[in-house]
C-alpha positions in Angstrom: -8.3 4.9 1.6 -9.8 1.2 3.0 -10.0 0.9 6.8 -10.7 -2.3 7.1 -8.5 -5.1 4.8 -11.8 -6.4 3.1 -11.9 -3.3 1.0 -8.0 -2.9 0.5 -8.4 -3.9 -3.0 -11.0 -2.5 -4.3 -10.1 0.8 -6.6 -11.5 3.5 -4.8 -8.8 3.1 -2.2 -6.4 3.3 -4.7 -4.5 6.6 -4.9 -2.1 7.9 -7.0 1.5 9.1 -5.0 4.4 11.2 -6.8 8.3 10.1 -6.4 10.9 10.8 -7.7 10.7 9.0 -11.0 6.4 10.4 -11.3 2.8 9.6 -10.5 2.6 6.1 -9.3 -0.3 4.1 -8.2 -1.2 2.1 -5.0 -3.6 0.5 -2.7 -3.9 2.2 0.5 -5.2 0.4 4.2 -5.0 2.4 7.6 -4.5 0.1 10.3 -4.6 1.3 14.1 -1.9 -1.4 14.6 0.9 -3.6 13.3 -0.4 -6.9 14.9 -1.6 -8.4 11.8 0.1 -9.9 9.3 1.0 -7.6 6.5 1.6 -10.4 4.1 -1.4 -12.3 4.9 -3.8 -9.3 5.1 -2.3 -9.3 1.2 -2.9 -12.1 -0.4 -6.3 -13.0 1.1 -7.7 -9.8 0.4 -6.0 -8.4 -3.0 -3.5 -11.1 -4.5 -6.1 -14.5 -4.1 -9.1 -12.8 -5.0 -7.6 -10.6 -8.5 -5.3 -13.5 -9.4 -2.5 -12.4 -9.0 0.7 -13.4 -8.0 2.4 -12.0 -5.0 6.2 -12.2 -5.8 5.5 -9.0 -8.3 3.7 -7.7 -5.5 4.7 -4.5 -2.9 4.5 -3.2 0.6 5.2 -0.1 2.6 4.8 0.7 5.7 4.1 4.3 7.0 3.5 5.7 10.2 0.7 8.4 10.2 2.8 11.3 11.7 1.5 14.5 13.6 4.0 17.7 14.5 3.4 16.0 17.3 4.5 12.7 16.9 3.0 9.2 16.2 -1.0 9.6 15.6 -1.8 6.0 16.1 -1.9 4.6 12.8 -0.3 3.3 10.1 -1.2 3.5 6.3 0.2 0.5 3.9 0.9 0.7 0.5 0.6 -1.7 -1.9 0.9 -2.0 -5.6 1.8 -3.9 -8.9 1.9 -4.0 -12.6 -2.0 -4.5 -13.2 -2.9 -1.4 -11.9 -3.2 1.2 -14.7 0.5 3.6 -13.1 0.6 1.0 -10.4 5.1 -0.5 -9.8 6.7 -3.9 -8.4 9.2 -1.7 -6.7 8.6 1.3 -3.9 12.0 2.9 -5.3 9.6 5.6 -7.2 9.1 6.6 -2.5 13.0 6.6 -1.9 15.0 9.5 -1.6 18.6 9.3 -2.1 21.5 11.8 -0.8 
């Protein structure tokens, strides 16, 4: 997991996440807050350096939670089809009742 936006594109910061349709791979960035423009961070640190298309990106923000509540950090997941088992959608993480 990346702790700095400049590390976000590194393949070492990717992880498989299991959802309703199986595993999908996401780049994971942990941030202490949401003060920065996440789309700008994604474009600058992942899309532009890898010559990807911004329209193919998905971005998901999840607060870090513990039994006591919010734990003061956010996980920002990003994926696209340029990653093995990547996806350009977050539907695999959604739970429909």
